[in-house]
C-alpha angles and dihedrals in degrees: 000000000000119000138173129231120288115270111250099157099096113115116229093250130051112234113201093185092060092046113038103059090042096054096040090055091049093049091052093044091052093046093233093153096050119109130194128190098196112104094350116152091190126096115255126250115184137176123176111208115238094245114244117220114273086228093058141098125212110279130179092266090056091046090052100049093039090052092054092047092049093048089054094046097046091049093048090049090052090046090061102259123138089248123198125179103184114204130200147147133236124233090226098210103206097032096050094044090052092050093050092044089054089051090051092047090058087057092048094251132133124204092223090057092046095051130229099283095048092046093051091049088055091050091052090050089051090050093051090049099045108009095095097055096093091047090058090049094049087053090052086062088060096250112177095214123153093248090184085073097049109151134195121200091236097048113129093255095046091045090055089050089055091054094046090051093047095048093047092050092042093052089046092055093248093115120055141161117236145149111253139138110282135186103257124196106207093195098051091031096224142106122257132202120244090256092056092060116092115202114218130181111246137173106251136146137262115211121190115196138160136245113211117228111251092237093053092242099123142309145259123229121218133176131213143170091209103050093169089071090069084084085073098043113133100174151352120249129204134173114271091232096046103114091194091071102025092107092051098055105112093023122106137229124214120242106234097219107040103016096239117157111235118200122230108230135184120235131164092222090075115098105222091197095056117090114315093342090244123093133197112237117223102170096182095052108037129051094215092048089049091057092047089052090050090055098041102035096243112159124245121239118186109203100173133079123220090267092054094254118133113272130226089259089078126077112289096247091066101040117123095013119135111251092251093048090047088053090058095042094050091049090050093050092047089049090050090053091050094243100120111103099178142351123203118195129203096027110180112216142140118267127185117246132189109262089220109043097013094226118141112273123224124223097229142174097222101167127267117349134178119255139184112225105225106189096090093040101051099053094068090043090054092047092051090059095043094050095047100249085125121036125198122215111231094030093222091075089066091069092049089050094050093045091052093048093050091054096042119134124203111291119245105219104172119099126191093228136108099217111078142044106329113228105261095225125117133196126208127207091253093061100260119144123196142160124229138182092212125045104267125223097199141015110271090216104047105007094240113158105199095091127171122202120221106265097219127090127220124265108267089240090062090069092037092056087065093051102105091056107021088061088055094055104272131184083040118071096244128175087241093055091047094048106035102032124125089041120224106241139352114215115198146133124269092243092077099039088110101030094055120355098061092045093051089054094049094047096042092054093045099043104030101023098238141067114280094229138011097220133032115202110198113194132188129251124264114247134177122272090275093051095254125138110259113249137158091237090060092044091227101115116134108206109209093207092055089048092052090049093050104033107014133254092270092059093048092047094048093047090052095045093047091064096040101113110156094223093059117092097183117042118198116217128180135181085243089062091052090047089052089052089052087053089053090053087053089049090054089050096048094041088054090048090058094048096044094044089070097032124096107205119229122237091250091051092234120123113224129206120238119236113294090239089067097054119119122219089260092052092048089050094048092049091048092049091047090054089049089050092052091048093050094046092050093049092047095047093047087056093045090245097145092166094059092045092051093046091049091053091048092051094048099044101039102033109022102032103031106024095041112011097046093038095048090051094042097105094047091048094048107034107008126113119281092261091048094050092047094047093047093049093047093055094044092046092051092052091043094053093049092045090052088057090051090050097044100088089055100039108019100168105052091041092053092048092052096039092056089059091070082077122189132116101295090133089069087067092049094259098116095146140025085243089077099028115120121267107250114271119224122261106199089177088070091066105111118170092177093057090045093051093047096046094042088056089056091048092051093046091051091045089054092050091047092050093053093045088052091057099042101036138225123338142098113311128188122202107207117199138169123260095260093048091046089057091050091050096044096092089056099033094119092049095046092050094045098041096039097041093226131105115240115235136173122249092256091065094058113127107228091206095054128097116247139191112216115228126197118186123170091340093307120111135214136165127228115209110213123217116283116254095030110147112197097191097086092045091050091049092050092049093046090054090050091046090053092053093046093050090049090054091045092053090049092051092048091051090051093051091047091055116099091208093062095042093049100042105032121090113257092247090054091052091048091049090052091050091053089048090054092050092049093049092048090051092049092049090052092052092050091049091053092047093051090049091053094048093047089054087061093058104276 
């Protein structure tokens, strides 16, 4: 069989900078990530990328979710699927508009003075200038997206899909315009949906004050955390069965500032056991109050402007005040009038904040807004989860999804912005209102031509909900839509389960007639090593671009994948973890150097196994462990357990293949006969090449660089890159329990010897074994002696005057003679002193964790850190106790 010369051109250190840009450019040039449905005989595998904001830069959350998507896609491609990972970016209505407005402000310009058309032209210029930054950064991570299919939510085709979806839903009565309480962001000056509001615990105040009855015959006490809203009170509500207030229903109270009479009404929504049992009703500034007013006929009074200052509808003394200043002024005036009953500060409670700018939102009656009616949409989405058409991983997120859907209110989709998909509704001078896919020239009802389009744009999530099918060509019946839809799996974080995932399911079932994806993988969020959210103020941000520059993309990817267990909600990442992953990349490189240095590649580039009859015990064991590795990786990946797959690969490559397989075969590879060297290198090369393919989805660059060094003419068969190499097939015949048992005995024996040497220190050790055991160990004598650091000797050579440590491994016994002259007393004394200090620290930690003061006042991350410290101290104490016991057995 013809071979070429061994490869000896690998430098001693892997250099990701010299590798990554080179290979990514080659992959793109060869079109290895491109996928086509037409004429394919393969089964589809499709992931649509959750589109990052066009304003954004790659952050650690992006790096994490993109790594997981790429691992799945690369593996599916190697498994023979027609694999498509479809990338794209989102126009990010609020975020992009804010960025451009800031840029304009630096130039002394205001969008309102520019006008809508000029402003939008400026935004498009900004998008063309900066919109591709995140795409370049995602590529730096090694993402194997089909960049030929890159989409943007405001592309022409996707914009048309938005209009088609809106018009269909409008004509079907699922979209309507109404006047309801909305979530208003005073800073961004736009409405938000319920899912875009983040509730945060804040220190506020609770003010209890009284309204005097209009007839002077008493008063009613009410409590509020937003006392300024009493300027917009139009009534008092009590429960119909509350006997305390039964006589007051129908009476009125007098507003202290403007003299209005406010009726007392009965409504079952009032909780008689909460507070005073009576609630102030502010229909224009609270969703529950709005509904009470709808049922009882109370009027609405809006007392806030769009910037959250007090409007002219309020008494003159408060007009123009900021909402927080108005809160202080109203409290002072009520106090002056002797109407304040109690004030509680601080009062800890949850307050809604804008998910973009994090300012407090205002429940606000802003005029007519556009809404999606959800009742008819959610039922099929619930059913799809219950009957298994969509599966959640982990399963527990299914319950959260169902609970949210069942409590869902109609979705406010109009935004008071200019950047985004403008609502395709027009109004004619004669009062007609209609939706249209194309821009109309006249009213379809009366023919009037002076039409005005609605000024608002659609919520960004309205276009994003169409993403799994609009990117595949919907509403047209395209080959891509027919082949790839429903997509295979959606990979995303739990924070947008409600914002995005549920809406995609509802819209996909309504507009396309099927679920948008078969599986939903919900992953946790990356935190720092102490479990804290990364933030600039804490100084704990890990910038993925910096990590790629310093350690390489493979290292970052592997570090992220290794902690990606689906059950974990918070995933701790440290730079030390990324550095360890970089070391693993170097281990792969150096392990490959050792194998390939003695391997003569075949012309076809494919390593071949020698006949099984020629396999040594080590080779049988390595092949059996490789088969176990393949089985474990497949099982883990099929269950989306990236962490288990990554850890299995690390264990096999570093420990089993390199530390044991390579080391045990070192003599044969270095000084054996030509047939021995060739056979040893063939087996190891075969295992290495297949292991590189298993590692490739996690660490694409180093595996490609090594895989190419097998040489040969594989490109002639269409396998020009590991990217399109086949996923390793199983070899059940390599399972060999006997070899595993025999070799594992040797590993455990060597580990025991190493452990004792680590306690006692350097010197000449002798491992004494019986005749039968000596025969069993003979094939691995050189490896046992070299790896264990002890010469192997038969029982007859034992020195009766020497000191021995008795070893028992798998029922077989041996004795380790320790170096002559070793005196254990000093070592025992040193360890006793260390044990005393460790126990003292352990007791202090246990007292701290048992104290209610620490547990109630300390931050959660501090408590968790102390628990880890206690565990480490307990483990250290146990090790010291074992070492002392061993040393004392030697006469100390």
